[in-house]
TILUMZA-274171 format. One record per residue (C-alpha): residue number from 1; z, x, y. Coordinates in steps of 0.001 Angstrom, whole numbers, plus 500000, padded with zeros to 6 digits. Example, Ala and Ser with C-alpha at 12.3 -4.5 7.8 and 13.67 -1.06 7.14 Angstrom:
2
   i     zz     xx     yy
   1 507800 512300 495500
   2 507140 513670 498940
# end
This chain:
340
   i     zz     xx     yy
   1 547104 119281 282603
   2 547761 116193 284306
   3 551111 117863 285438
   4 549628 120526 287360
   5 547092 118277 288975
   6 549869 115915 289904
   7 551670 119186 291463
   8 548474 120191 293047
   9 548287 116925 294621
  10 551924 117156 296200
  11 551841 120541 297285
  12 548322 119820 299173
  13 549944 116644 300632
  14 553065 118696 301765
  15 550849 121039 303294
  16 548653 118326 305097
  17 551989 116754 306430
  18 552948 120312 307673
  19 549366 120886 309278
  20 549761 117327 310726
  21 553076 118333 312383
  22 551732 121565 313781
  23 548848 119458 315005
  24 551497 117055 316828
  25 553105 120258 318255
  26 550328 121809 319605
  27 549319 118451 321272
  28 552748 118042 322658
  29 552564 121361 324009
  30 549088 120938 325528
  31 550100 117655 326981
  32 553023 119341 328432
  33 551297 122190 330019
  34 548751 119573 331478
  35 551529 117800 332969
  36 553131 120756 334582
  37 549660 122066 335773
  38 548906 118661 337863
  39 552969 118790 338945
  40 551732 122547 340309
  41 548832 121340 341826
  42 550773 118669 343988
  43 552970 121243 344861
  44 550832 124192 345876
  45 548920 122185 348629
  46 552446 121832 350503
  47 553836 124926 349177
  48 555507 125943 352744
  49 558028 123418 352697
  50 559138 124375 349306
  51 560460 127870 350551
  52 563382 125942 352186
  53 565308 125773 348491
  54 565583 129403 347967
  55 566378 130064 351650
  56 569001 127419 351377
  57 570766 128946 347977
  58 570865 132261 349664
  59 572581 130735 352679
  60 574638 128887 351008
  61 575583 131615 348907
  62 575914 134304 351749
  63 578238 131499 353493
  64 580250 131499 350419
  65 580958 135165 350047
  66 581572 135723 353929
  67 584249 133136 353247
  68 585571 134586 350106
  69 586073 137781 352772
  70 587245 136114 355579
  71 590202 134577 353181
  72 591071 137571 351090
  73 589478 140585 352578
  74 586901 141092 349650
  75 583685 139752 349017
  76 584411 139371 345203
  77 587774 139573 343166
  78 588318 142735 341758
  79 589272 143217 338336
  80 591784 146037 337150
  81 589048 148725 336973
  82 588279 148399 340409
  83 591977 147148 341756
  84 594184 149069 339665
  85 597208 147686 337818
  86 598078 147142 334319
  87 596104 145604 331194
  88 598753 144549 328613
  89 597463 142751 325073
  90 600352 141019 323510
  91 600428 139662 319621
  92 602649 136503 320286
  93 604405 135213 317566
  94 604584 131263 318247
  95 602864 129074 320580
  96 602344 129897 323934
  97 600177 128835 326642
  98 598353 131327 329654
  99 599688 129214 332566
 100 603342 129602 331008
 101 603107 133414 331020
 102 601621 133576 334272
 103 604728 131715 335756
 104 606796 133894 333693
 105 605869 137029 335209
 106 605774 135395 338567
 107 609324 134608 338457
 108 610123 138353 337503
 109 608937 139098 340779
 110 605316 140106 339719
 111 603292 137316 341206
 112 599092 137802 340996
 113 599058 137630 337046
 114 595970 137068 335221
 115 596759 135542 331507
 116 594022 135040 328852
 117 593993 134217 325394
 118 591517 135679 322864
 119 591095 134851 319371
 120 589716 137714 317010
 121 589336 135232 314414
 122 592570 136327 312097
 123 594982 136563 315017
 124 595482 135353 318828
 125 596049 137740 321457
 126 597266 137470 324791
 127 595755 139700 327549
 128 598108 139961 330911
 129 596530 141494 333865
 130 599470 142583 336499
 131 598051 143792 339935
 132 599582 146917 341215
 133 602123 148342 341461
 134 602159 149763 337818
 135 604133 148382 334889
 136 605714 150172 332065
 137 605179 149036 328607
 138 609007 148292 327969
 139 609057 146640 331268
 140 606334 144148 330154
 141 607711 143269 326762
 142 611239 142844 328361
 143 609760 140167 330815
 144 608125 138354 327595
 145 611205 138613 325645
 146 613677 137523 328267
 147 611599 134476 328636
 148 612001 133642 324893
 149 608277 134884 323388
 150 608590 137266 320277
 151 605901 139692 321192
 152 604361 142894 319722
 153 602518 145167 322143
 154 599025 145479 320771
 155 597042 147374 323647
 156 598142 148718 326992
 157 596152 150466 329977
 158 597220 151107 333274
 159 595056 152434 336128
 160 596672 153620 339725
 161 595225 152239 342823
 162 594152 155649 343912
 163 591684 155833 340732
 164 590782 152393 340914
 165 589627 152803 344357
 166 587576 155911 343733
 167 585793 154003 340716
 168 585112 151032 343015
 169 583580 153819 345553
 170 581303 155187 342868
 171 580509 151879 341694
 172 579335 150795 345165
 173 577378 154658 345425
 174 575847 153541 341975
 175 574756 150170 343035
 176 572910 150988 346493
 177 571241 153908 344970
 178 569819 151625 342195
 179 568450 148846 344921
 180 567391 151832 347087
 181 565368 153547 344425
 182 564310 150186 343049
 183 562802 149254 346486
 184 561361 152581 347099
 185 559326 152176 343719
 186 558123 148856 344799
 187 557307 150091 348147
 188 555381 152959 346527
 189 553701 150755 343575
 190 552084 148139 345829
 191 551646 150500 349109
 192 551705 146863 350505
 193 554549 145718 353038
 194 554587 142097 353055
 195 554606 141918 349205
 196 556942 144575 348773
 197 559611 142776 351328
 198 558802 139435 349256
 199 560031 141518 345973
 200 562876 142876 347619
 201 563797 139631 349066
 202 564004 138025 345764
 203 565930 141122 343933
 204 568750 140695 346940
 205 568447 136909 346443
 206 569616 136947 342922
 207 572436 139532 343256
 208 573893 137361 346369
 209 573716 133979 344405
 210 575155 135950 341495
 211 577781 136906 343177
 212 578824 133643 344710
 213 578345 132221 341270
 214 581081 135078 340174
 215 583122 133416 342783
 216 582659 129896 342012
 217 583543 130717 338284
 218 586439 132689 338703
 219 584973 136280 337241
 220 585986 139382 338799
 221 584027 142183 339802
 222 584503 144727 336765
 223 582742 147357 335267
 224 581039 144911 332893
 225 580175 142221 335506
 226 578486 145195 337826
 227 576612 146388 335086
 228 575271 142753 334772
 229 574207 142730 338545
 230 572525 146114 338188
 231 570838 144412 335093
 232 569712 141550 337241
 233 567791 143739 339825
 234 565619 144601 336438
 235 565405 141424 335543
 236 564638 140048 339020
 237 561681 142547 339848
 238 559897 142147 336478
 239 558942 138365 337185
 240 557842 139334 341124
 241 555816 142216 339715
 242 553995 140075 337121
 243 553211 137487 340243
 244 552469 140331 342886
 245 550043 142306 340284
 246 547982 139230 339344
 247 547953 137559 342545
 248 546857 141090 344368
 249 545403 143104 342055
 250 543164 140734 339929
 251 539853 138740 340989
 252 539525 136783 338199
 253 539490 133241 339206
 254 541069 131471 342115
 255 544390 132339 343695
 256 545986 128839 342668
 257 544859 129995 339049
 258 546528 133395 339090
 259 549533 131786 340601
 260 549675 128929 337667
 261 549281 131700 334869
 262 551836 134202 336100
 263 554151 130993 336419
 264 553601 130607 333031
 265 554444 133967 331907
 266 557187 134169 334166
 267 559057 131114 332911
 268 558402 132119 329524
 269 560281 135342 330204
 270 563120 134014 332399
 271 563743 131052 329483
 272 563931 133696 326773
 273 566431 135387 328547
 274 568466 132697 329812
 275 568565 131339 326686
 276 569637 134579 324733
 277 572438 135234 327296
 278 573389 131447 326985
 279 573885 131992 323382
 280 575821 135481 323813
 281 578299 133352 326183
 282 578939 130623 323850
 283 579521 132658 320614
 284 581697 135268 322675
 285 583848 132034 324451
 286 584060 130405 320814
 287 585134 133098 318697
 288 587028 135721 321284
 289 587548 133383 324248
 290 587003 134320 327624
 291 586293 138666 327581
 292 584085 140960 329311
 293 581245 140095 327362
 294 581351 136042 328071
 295 581440 137299 331967
 296 578539 139357 331581
 297 576597 136758 329840
 298 577876 134100 332559
 299 576668 136221 335556
 300 573333 136902 333932
 301 572822 133074 333119
 302 573607 132409 336621
 303 571213 135282 338182
 304 568593 134311 335868
 305 568678 130567 337016
 306 568793 131860 340453
 307 565476 133786 339857
 308 563394 130887 339152
 309 563316 129228 342730
 310 563414 132691 344471
 311 560445 133789 342673
 312 558376 130815 342048
 313 559425 128917 345181
 314 560173 131975 347908
 315 558022 134853 346791
 316 555130 132823 345745
 317 554958 131053 348996
 318 555325 134587 350720
 319 552352 136062 348757
 320 550366 132742 349582
 321 550636 132800 353118
 322 549926 136660 353029
 323 546637 136217 351200
 324 545814 133451 353719
 325 546269 135579 356699
 326 549518 134268 357969
 327 551659 137444 358364
 328 549612 139325 360968
 329 552814 140612 362540
 330 553729 142185 359469
 331 550897 143795 358809
 332 551200 145259 362406
 333 554545 146564 361734
 334 553072 148036 358339
 335 550609 149435 360298
 336 552906 151336 362527
 337 555209 152973 359811
 338 552508 155715 358345
 339 553959 156389 355189
 340 553190 152767 353953
# end
């Protein structure tokens, strides 16, 4: 009997400790939210000047992309999917380094080769991407073997420049179509010129900053990274819609309280996405190494990070000034377009 009573006391004691820890966690969360709310109050009173932050990010990113275009003739480095060329996956028996392999192909009059190491868990593979003109499997094996490497070809893929150029044209059309449809739906849903422009501004800024991030990180434009840019359109728009809907269509509370509520919701959404894609990047990089999956995750992380200042320091400022009646010229332009 005493033993059962002792077990019950232990159970109640552990339960009380857990409840106490829970209360401490709740208290910490409440304190954090209170401090964040006070900080938002201070920012809100002088919100206009914070618009310079997203504007500067877009200008710097655009400048980087223009510089890249001026030096290479392309805004993005194209991968094999859009530039053509050959991808060979080797299983190498022995030690090797990616830099050495790139030098080996350069010495064989095939400059511009990109070599990546991929670890599948059971074996380590070498992915070699060779720019046009096309290379056959025998030539690639001979270059490696003549340099003293013992290799077996595990995979081979070759895309001609003409086919890859057609892929790139179709990808451009798909991207422009997706962005245009998104813009049309936003304008149709809000039927209000200034808030719609603010949403499109934030989405376009996300793409520009993510593109600049690809340039800095050396991520080529492939079918995978293009898919990530398309996903960013949706990820960007959802937080802007939450903000615009609460500010413009809800009458409960002050405009500041509605903005603060939408910011809490939007930052929670963005934080969840950033954490998920960061985890994907770390896992894929640690298990496989640099790959299409890690590139997609990296592009998404950069884009979602960019969405935070673009939405909460950019779109929010535009909506605030719009509700306060500071955009009369834009509304005059809206009135001149009958379908809006």
